[in-house]
C-alpha positions in Angstrom: -19.4 -25.6 -55.7 -16.9 -23.0 -54.4 -14.2 -25.0 -52.7 -10.9 -23.7 -54.1 -9.1 -27.0 -53.2 -11.3 -28.9 -55.7 -11.1 -28.7 -59.5 -13.4 -31.0 -61.3 -11.7 -32.3 -64.5 -14.3 -34.7 -65.9 -17.8 -36.1 -65.1 -18.9 -39.3 -66.8 -22.3 -40.8 -66.6 -21.9 -44.5 -65.9 -25.6 -45.4 -65.5 -28.8 -43.4 -65.9 -31.3 -46.2 -65.4 -33.1 -46.2 -62.1 -31.0 -43.3 -60.8 -27.8 -41.7 -62.0 -24.3 -43.0 -61.3 -21.5 -40.6 -62.2 -17.7 -41.0 -62.2 -15.9 -37.8 -61.3 -12.2 -37.1 -61.9 -11.0 -34.1 -60.0 -7.8 -32.5 -58.6 -7.6 -32.1 -54.9 -5.3 -29.8 -53.0 -3.9 -31.5 -49.9 -2.8 -29.9 -46.6 0.8 -29.6 -47.8 -0.6 -27.6 -50.8 0.3 -30.2 -53.4 -2.3 -31.4 -55.8 -3.4 -34.9 -56.6 -5.9 -36.3 -59.1 -8.6 -38.5 -57.5 -11.5 -40.4 -59.0 -14.8 -41.1 -57.2 -18.2 -42.4 -58.1 -21.4 -40.7 -56.8 -24.9 -42.1 -57.0 -27.6 -39.5 -57.4 -31.0 -40.8 -56.4 -32.5 -37.4 -55.4 -33.2 -36.1 -52.0 -35.8 -37.7 -49.6 -37.9 -37.2 -46.5 -38.8 -39.4 -43.6 -41.2 -39.1 -40.6 -41.8 -40.8 -37.3 -45.6 -40.8 -36.8 -46.4 -41.0 -33.1 -49.5 -41.0 -30.9 -48.7 -39.7 -27.5 -52.1 -40.7 -26.0 -51.8 -44.4 -27.0 -48.0 -44.6 -26.8 -47.9 -46.0 -30.4 -45.8 -45.3 -33.5 -46.6 -46.1 -37.1 -43.9 -47.9 -39.1 -43.8 -49.8 -42.4 -42.4 -53.1 -43.6 -41.4 -53.8 -47.1 -38.9 -55.7 -49.3 -35.6 -54.0 -50.0 -33.4 -55.7 -52.6 -30.1 -54.2 -51.6 -30.5 -55.6 -48.0 -31.4 -59.0 -49.5 -28.2 -59.0 -51.6 -26.2 -58.1 -48.5 -27.3 -60.8 -46.0 -30.8 -59.9 -45.0 -32.4 -63.4 -45.6 -35.9 -62.2 -46.2 -35.1 -58.7 -47.6 -37.8 -57.3 -45.4 -37.1 -54.1 -43.6 -39.1 -52.3 -40.8 -38.8 -48.5 -41.5 -40.3 -45.1 -40.8 -42.4 -43.8 -43.6 -40.2 -42.2 -46.3 -39.9 -41.2 -49.9 -38.1 -39.2 -52.5 -38.9 -35.6 -53.0 -39.3 -35.7 -56.7 -40.4 -32.1 -57.5 -42.0 -31.5 -54.1 -40.6 -29.6 -51.1 -39.8 -31.8 -48.2 -42.9 -31.0 -46.1 -45.3 -31.7 -49.0 -43.4 -34.8 -49.9 -43.6 -36.3 -46.4 -47.4 -35.5 -46.1 -48.0 -37.2 -49.5 -45.8 -40.3 -48.6 -47.5 -40.6 -45.2 -50.9 -40.8 -46.9 -49.7 -43.2 -49.7 -47.8 -45.5 -47.3 -49.7 -45.5 -44.1 -53.2 -44.3 -45.1 -53.1 -41.4 -42.6 -53.6 -37.7 -43.6 -51.3 -35.8 -41.3 -51.4 -32.0 -41.8 -48.9 -30.8 -39.2 -45.3 -32.1 -39.4 -42.2 -30.7 -37.8 -38.8 -30.8 -39.4 -36.1 -31.8 -36.9 -33.0 -32.1 -39.0 -31.5 -33.0 -42.3 -28.8 -35.6 -42.9 -26.4 -36.9 -45.6 -27.1 -40.6 -45.1 -24.1 -42.1 -47.0 -21.8 -39.1 -47.9 -19.0 -41.3 -49.3 -21.0 -42.5 -52.2 -24.6 -41.1 -52.4 -25.6 -37.4 -52.9 -28.9 -37.8 -51.1 -30.0 -35.5 -48.3 -32.8 -36.9 -46.1 -35.1 -34.4 -44.3 -36.3 -35.8 -41.0 -39.8 -35.0 -39.6 -42.0 -36.0 -36.7 -45.8 -35.8 -36.7 -48.6 -36.8 -34.4 -51.3 -39.0 -35.7 -54.7 -40.2 -34.4 -57.3 -42.7 -35.6 -59.5 -40.0 -37.0 -56.7 -39.1 -39.5 -56.9 -42.4 -41.2 -58.4 -42.0 -44.7 -57.4 -45.3 -46.4 -55.5 -48.5 -45.8 -52.1 -47.2 -47.1 -49.7 -49.8 -48.5 -48.1 -47.6 -51.2 -48.8 -46.8 -54.8 -49.4 -49.8 -57.1 -47.8 -48.2 -60.2 -44.6 -47.6 -58.2 -44.6 -51.3 -57.4 -44.9 -50.6 -53.7 -46.2 -53.4 -51.4 -46.0 -51.9 -48.0 -47.3 -53.3 -44.7 -48.4 -50.7 -42.1 -47.3 -51.5 -38.6 -48.7 -49.8 -35.5 -46.5 -50.7 -32.6 -46.1 -49.6 -28.9 -43.2 -47.1 -28.9 -41.2 -49.1 -26.3 -41.5 -52.3 -28.4 -40.4 -50.4 -31.5 -37.4 -48.9 -29.6 -36.5 -52.4 -28.2 -36.4 -53.7 -31.8 -33.3 -51.7 -32.4 -31.4 -53.7 -29.8 -32.9 -57.0 -30.9 -31.8 -56.3 -34.5 -35.4 -56.3 -35.9 -35.0 -52.7 -36.9 -31.7 -52.1 -38.9 -32.7 -49.0 -40.9 -30.6 -46.0 -40.1 -33.3 -43.3 -40.5 -35.8 -45.3 -38.4 -33.2 -45.8 -35.6 -32.4 -42.1 -35.7 -36.0 -41.1 -35.4 -36.8 -43.6 -32.6 -33.7 -42.3 -30.7 -34.8 -38.7 -31.2 -38.2 -39.6 -29.8 -36.7 -41.3 -26.8 -34.2 -38.5 -26.1 -36.8 -35.8 -26.5 -39.5 -37.7 -24.6 -42.1 -37.4 -27.5 -43.8 -40.4 -25.9 -43.5 -40.7 -22.1 
């Protein structure tokens, strides 16, 4: 942290349960060169990776559906979300993480993945960087049924959908997950699937 306009005065851990919530008090130098004290909270859940799995020959994509409590608390009546495969890095690098998550969640063993970009998903409150990948899949890569890891309390439904149907689900509101929308739009713009 090398910004001379920021001087951190205090960091207080508010919660260290599922992830870590910190309260940061800092001095901030404004454009007029005066300093003011500000207080912000930052939620540290670690960094993550996500992937759009696509099959150019069949014009299909693999997505997942699972319950997401925060969406349930904020108006999603069922709490179910349709998403691209994703997971936290833990101690893995992003490529190893996304290969492992792909296998656990979808049941496909994908060896070749391509990083397309990395994004701060909610920079006003969450420290997380998400690494975005694309990867081709085919039926011969399927090694199990997927569905997640039981000891992580994952209950994931694997969905194989025609790309155009998945893309249309953005406009219909069936897909509301930011990372999934970004990946589907990347696929459309870059003509991953004709």
